N, C-alpha and C positions, 0 to 999 in steps of 0.2 A: 551270850546273845550278842550279835553284831549291833553296832551303834545304829545302823540304818533300820534294823528290825525294831529296836527300841523306839526310834522316831516314828516308825509306822504305827506302833501301838499308841504313842502319845497323840499322833495326828488323828487316829481313829477316835480316841476318847474325846478330843477337842470337837470333832465334827458331831459326835453324839450329843455332847453337852450343849453345843450351840444350836442343836435341833435344825441343822441344815437340811435343805431339800434338794432333790435331783434338779440339776440345771443351775444351781447357785454357784457363784464364784467364791473361791477360797480367798482369805485375806492375802495381801501382798506378802512377798517372801520376807521382807524385813520384819513385818509385824508377826508373821508366823514364827520366825526364828526367836523373837522376843518372848512370845507366848509359850513356846515349847522349850526354850532355853537350850537351843542347839545351834550348830554352825550352819551356814548357808549350804555348804557342800553336802552335809548329812541330810538336810531337808530335801535338797534336790534329788539325792539318791533314793530317799523314801518315796517321794512323789513319782519318780520314775518306776519304782517297784509297783506302786498301786496303779499307775497308768498302764503298765504292761499286762495287767490282768483285768483291765476295763473298769476299774473303780473310779479313777480320776481321768480327766481329759485335759491335757495342756495344749493351749492354743498360742502360737507364736505372737507375741506382742499383745495378747488379750488376757493372759492369766490362766489359772487352773480351775477347772469346774468339776463338781461332783456329778458322776454319772450313775451311781447306784447308792441306795441308802445302806447304812451300816448293817441293817438287819439282813441284807441279802449277801453280804460279803462271805459269810461262811459257806454259802452254796458254791462259791468259786474256790475258796481257799481250803475247804475241808470236805464237803459232801461230794463234789464232783471228782476230786482226786481219789477219794475213798472208794467211790463207785467203781472207778477204773481198777484200783488196787484189789478190790473184792473180786472182780471178774478174773483178774490175773492170778490171784492167790486167795481162794475162798477160806483157807485156814487162818487168814489174818483176823477174821472176825472173832475167832476163838482166842487169839492173842489179846484182843481188846477185852474180852470177857475176863480173862485171867488178870489183866491189869486192873479191871474194875473190882475184882474180889480183894486184891491187895489194898487198893485205895479206899473202897467203900466199907470194907470191914473195919478200918480205922475210924472213918467218919461216924459210923453207926455206934462204935464203942464210946467215942467221946460225946456224941449227941445224947446218949442215954445218961451221961453224967452231968451234962451242962445245959440241956435244952430248957429254955424259958417257956412260960405259958404261951407267949406269942409264937415261939418256934413250933410248939406242939400244935397250935391252931393252924399254922401254915402247912405243916405236914399233913394234918387231917384234911384240910381243904384240897390239897393235891391228891390225896387218896380218894376223896369223894369225886373229884373231877375225872380221875381215871375211870371209875365205875360209871359215871354219868355218860361220858363220851363212848365208852364201850357198849353201853346199853343202846345208844343211838346208832351203833355200827360205824361210828366215825373213827376209823383206825388212825388217821393222821393226827387228829387232836388228842386221841387217847395216848398215842406215843409221846406227844409233847408233854402231856400231863404226867405220864410215867417218868420221863426224864426229870421233870420239875420236882417230882416226889423225891427222887434220889438227891437232887441238888438241895432241896429243903433240909434233908437230913445232914448234908455236909455243912450247910449254914448253921445248923443247930449245934455243930461241934465246937463252934467259936474258936477254931484254929485257923488263923488267917492263911497259912500256907496251904492247908488242905482245901479251904474254900476257894482260894485262887486257882488251885490245880483243877478242882471240879468245874469251876466256871470256865476255865480255859478249855476244858475238854467237853463242855456242854454239848456242842454241836456233834462231836464224835459220839458222845453218849446217846444223844437223841437218835442219831443215824443207826447206831448199833441196836438200840431198843426197837426201832422200827423194823429192822431186818428180822430180829428175833420174833417180834409179834406177828409178822406176816406168816411165819411158819407155825409157831406154837399156839397162837390163839385161834387157829382154824378148827381145833377140836374143842367142843364145849367143856369136856372134863378138864382140859388144860386151863380154860378160863377160870373155872372154880378153884383150881389149885393155885394159880397165880394170884387170884383175889385173896385167898387165905394167906399166902406167903407175904403179900404186902401188909395184910392185917397183923400178922405175927411180928413183922419188923416194927410197925408203928406201936403195937402194944408193948413190945420190949423196951422201946425208948420211953414211952409214957410211964412204964413201970420202973424206970431207972435201973434196968438190968443190962449192964454193958456187954457181958459175955453172951447173953441171949440175943441181944441186938446184933452183935457181930456174927453169930452163928446163923441167925435168921436171914440177914442180907446176903451172906456168902452162900448159904443153902439155896436161896432164891436164884442167884446168878448161876450156880452150878446146875440147878434143875433146868434152866433155860438152855445151857450148853448141852446137857445130855439129851434133851428133847430135840434140839435142832440137829444133833448128830444122828439120832435115830430116824428122824424124818428124812434127812439127806440120804441115809443108807437105804431107806425104803424106796425113795424116789429113784436111786441108782439101780435097785433091784428091778423095779418096774420098767425102767428104760432098757435094761439088759434083756428082760423077758420080751419086751416089744420088738427088739432087734432080732431075737431068735425066732419069733413068730413070723418075721418077714423073710426069713431064709428059706 
């Protein structure tokens, strides 16, 4: 990772921990360099990076200001670029799902061995939130709860590298979950199947069965992949039929 990218991450963390608000001025360069433990040139490069995507605003002679809260950064850094990529290459979403199977199969395996009572309660709460928001028809909040459910499992693995990877991919995970839910959850029978799959994952972790947990989470993701492909194929058939009818 480039030094400037590392500084960007440190600067973001500092802003979050300082609870800065939009419009507030960042500390002076000298103070920031001391707080972050970086050179002035690396700091300036990081600030320029964040200014180029509208996160920060530098005013000559007046300092640098926060234009967006950290919670919205992923919209520009991950979600919007992904939206464009998905449009250009729809198959990319299936690459994401494959990567999820590799990563989450491992987190579920370790979670089943290491989850504490607090971890299990967190997983259970996320599971209940999915069902709560789904019953309300709030797809956006249900998708967030769904992603948090998978993140909670990663945190229960107590493997710092896996946790960091899942946290780093959280916005990508949430976006991928949302895309899948838009298609798969349209059928009531799919809702019941996905509900049962989440329950199987949770029960395997509660039951301290690593292999069952790994199979359950990978089976869940594979089910979503298969259903999305079937739905895409059916939509393509309908579009072809519609074009033929117009000839």
